[in-house]
N, C-alpha and C positions, 0 to 999 in steps of 0.2 A: 296340744290342748291338755287341760287339766281335768281329769274326770274323777269323781267321787262316787263309788258304787258299793253296795253291800246289801246283805240280808240281815235283818234284825230279828232275833228270836227272843221270846219270852216264855216263861213256864206255861202260859196258857195257850199261845198260838205262835205260828211263824208268819211274819209279815212278808208281803210280796216284795220282790226285788225292785229297787229304785235307783236312779242315777241322776247326777247333776253335773253339767259340763260348763266350764268357763271357756269362752272363746273370744276372738276379736280379730280386727284388722287394723294395721297401721299403714297409712298411705300418705306420702308426702311428695310434692312436686314443685319445681320451679316453673313459674308462669309469667308470660308477657302478654298484655292485652292493650290494644290501641283502639280508641274510640274517636270518631270524627268530631272535631271542634274542641276536644278536651285533652288531647295528648295520650300518653301511654303510662302504664303502671307495670313495674316488675315486682313480683312477690314470691314468697314461699307459701304454698297453700296445702291444705289437708284435703285428701279425697279426690284426686284427679282420675283414678281408675276405679276405686271403690271407696265408699264412705268409711272413714276411720271410726271404729266402734269398739265397745266392750259389752259382752253379753253373758247371760246365764240362761241355760235351758235345761229342763229336766223332765223325767217321766217316771211313772210308777205303774208297774204291771198289776192290774187288779184282778187278773184271771178272766177266762172265758172270752178272750179277744178284746177286753176292755182295758183302757189305761187312762191315767190322769196325767196331764202335761201342763207345762208353763214355759213362758219365755219372757225375759226382760232384756232390753237392749238400749244402750246409752251411747249417743253420738259424741265423738271427741274431735275437737279442733286440735289436731296433732301438732300443728306448727306453734301453738301457744300452750298446750296442755290444759286448756279450759273446756268446760262442757259446751257441746254444740247446740244444745237445746235450751239455752238460757236458764230460766227458772224451772223448767221441766227436766228432771234428771233422766228418767226413763222415757226420753222423747221419741225414740224410734218404735219400740214395741213394749207392751205390758199386758199380757193376757194369761188366762188359765183356761184349761179345756178338759172335757171328757171325750175320749175317742174310742170308736168301735171299729174293728176291722171290717165288719159287714154293714154297719149303719152310717158311718161317717163320723165327723167331728163337730162338736159344739164348743165354740170359743166365746169368752167374755172378756172385754177390756179394750185396750187401744191396739188397733191392727190396721193393715193396709185395706183400702176400699177396693171393691171388685174392679172398677175401671182402671185403677193404677196397676193392680196385679196383671191385668190383661195388656196394658200399654207398655210397661217397662220390659217385659219379656221379649219384645220385638225391637228394642233399642240396643244396638251393639255396644253403646257406651254406658248402659245401665243407669241413665238419668243423672250422671255426674260428669264433672270435668268440663272443658271448654266446648265439647261437642255434644253434651247430653241433651236429650229431648226437652228437658225442663226449661231450657233457655227460651223456648218459644211459647211458654205458658205463664208469664209473670203477671201478677196482679197490678203491676205498674201501668199496663196498657189500658186505655179507655176502651171498655168492651164488656162482655157478659161476666167475666171472672171478677173484675174490679167492682162491677155494679152489685154483685151478689155478696161479696165479702169485704170490700174496701181493702185496707191493708192488714186485716185481721187474719188469724189462722183459718185455712180453708180445708175442704175435703177432697182436694185433688190427689192426695197421697194417702192420708190416714184419717181415721175417725176415732174420737173419744167415745166412751160410753156405749160401745158396740156389742151386739150379740151376732155372731156369725156361724152359719152352718156350712160345712164343707162336705161335698160328696165323698164317699169312700173311693179308694184307689183301685178297686177290683171291678170296674164297670166297662172293661174292654176299650179303654181310651177316652171315655166320656168323663169330663171333669167340670167342676163348677161350684157355686156356692150362693148363699143368700145372706145379706147383712142388713140389720136394722140398728139404728142408733137413736138414743133419746136426747133431746135438747136439755132436759132437766130444768127447764125454766130459766136457763142462763143466757149468755150473750155470745155473739160471734167473737168478741174480743177475748173471751175466756175459752175459746175453742169448743163451744157447745152448740151443736147443730143437730137438727133432726135429719136422719138420712135413711133412705131405702135403696138398696142396691142388689144387683144379681149378676152372675157370670155363668156362662155355659160354653163349653168348648169340646173339641175332639182332637186328641194328640196320639198318634200312633206312627211308628216308623219314622219316615222323613217328613210327614205332614203335621202341621198344627193349624187349626182353624178355630177361632173363638170370638165371642162377643160379650160385651158387658154394658151395664146401664146403671147410673145412679141418679137419684133426685135428692136435693138438699134444701132445707128450709131453716131460716133463722129470723131474728127480729128485723134484719135489713131487707129480707125478701118479702116480708109480709105474708099475704095469702098465696103468693106465687112460689114456684119451685125453680131452683137452678138445676138444669138438666145437663148430664154428662154421659155421652154414649160413644162406644168404640167397637169397630169391627176390624179384625186383623187376621193375618195368616202368614205362614212361612213354609218353605220347602228346602230341604237339605239335599243338594245334588252330590255331596261328597267333596267335590272340588270347590264348591261355593254354596253358601246358605243364603237364600234370598228372603227378605222380610218386607211386608207391606202392611200399613195400618192407616185407618181413617178414624178421626176423633172429632166429635162435635160438641161444643158448649153452647147452651141456649138459655138466655134469660131475658124476659120481657121482649123488647123489640130489637135486641142485638144477638148476633151469633158469631162464633169463631170456629172455623173448620181447619183442622190440622191434618195434613197428609204426610206420612213418613214412608220413605223407600230406603232400604238398607241392604248391605251385603257384607258377609263375613267370609274371608278366604283363608284357609290354613296355609302357612308358609313353613315348609319343612315339618319337623317333629315338634318344634317348640314355639313357633311363631304364629301370629294371627293378624291379618290385615283387615281393618274395618272401614267401611264407607257408609255415610248416611246423608240423605237429603230430606229436609223437612220444610214444608210450606205452610204458613199461617195466613188464612184468608178471613178477614173480618167483614161483616155485612150488617146493615140495619142502622139503628140510631140508639144512642144513650141520651135520653131526654131530647134536647135540641141539637145534639152533636151527631153529625153523620160520620160513622166510622168505616164506611165501605172502602175507602182508599188506603187505610192504614194497615197494610199487609207487610209481611216479612218472609225471608227465606234463609235457611241455614244449610251450609255444606260442612260436613265433618269428615275428617280423615284421621286414622289412628293405627298404631302398630303396638302389639304387646309381645314381648319375648319372655317366655317362662324359663327361669333359671332352675326351678324345681316345682314340685306340686304346690308349694306355699309362697314362693317368692317370684316376682316378675318385675321386669323393667318395661316402661311404656313411654310413648310419645304421641301427642294428639295435636291436631290443628282444626280450627273452625273459623268460618267467616259468615257473618250475617249481613244481608242487604235489606234495608228498609225502604218502604214506599210511603208516600204521604207524610204524616207527622208521626209515624210509628217509631218507637225507640227500643226495639228488642236488642239486647246486648249479650255479648259473651261475658260470663261472670269474672269478677276480679279487676275490672277496669275502673277508670275515673267516672264519677257521676256527671250527668249533664250532656250526654250524647246529643249532637245536633239532630233535630227532628228530621226523620227521613234519611239520616246518615248511615254509615257503615261501621261495623265493629268486627275486629278479628283478634284471634289469640292463638298462642302455642303454649304447650307445657310438656315437661318431661320429668318422670319421677320413678319411684320404686314403691311397690306394694308387697306387704308381708302379711300372711294369714297365720294366725296361731290358734 
């Protein structure tokens, strides 16, 4: 990592110490995905174990336990060298904050929503790759997510225009936060949504138990709210860490409930075996369409071998089975999966943190 730090002095006063760090991840993998009815695709992809990115973060000590902080993070499609966020350069994070050791932190800008923060910590695949939990949450499925956002940017991961308060770290394991975001009179197509979210949990020793809830409104939802709630927990036995999470999306007459069960097993001093199972259960109606039978389930397997603290080799496998006319897919395959068909994929790659 590259760090720039120093103390600036003037004849009048000495300024507090500040630092800026440049950091990033480069992750590339070979991937093979086969979808029923449309064949297979072999590709080189970016971000099978962790999203490739370039970031800047910094802080300034203001004295008295108070500091100013910022973070900017830009996603990279490492296989092509192009920005991952399209026209949004700092697509992953863009916030500034004031933080107090005793009172907590107040952030302003683009940041992760409470439900995503609570969801991704229980996914052993960190929401990326052929086995990530995000494969079972696409807006392409007819259900509450598509009804509230269509194909526009949504608030399942991040929110623009957000103000977020985070509890301090000295509360004996209690953690959480509150987020509000302004729609600013814009449209969902431009990523502008009204959001209210909160998160509360307890993490100490081997235990983690937490819950989160978000409500989103935009011009597509009208006077109604898109609701997103999650309850999750984990326990680390040493020889294995077990995770479980329940997440519910609710909009108008349709619901989607996702259940995640996962395990992480250390293998020697440098290896890690990961297993996850996720079930997506839809119910209700979208206008005149009954979505109750359009469910899917994903099994994920993976292994990571750390060559050092920064570099790792990995391999992952995933298979999705669909019911009804559902078309949940492993990412990277050909479009047009047969309704109710299966999708599976494997990948192997290298990840380097700098």
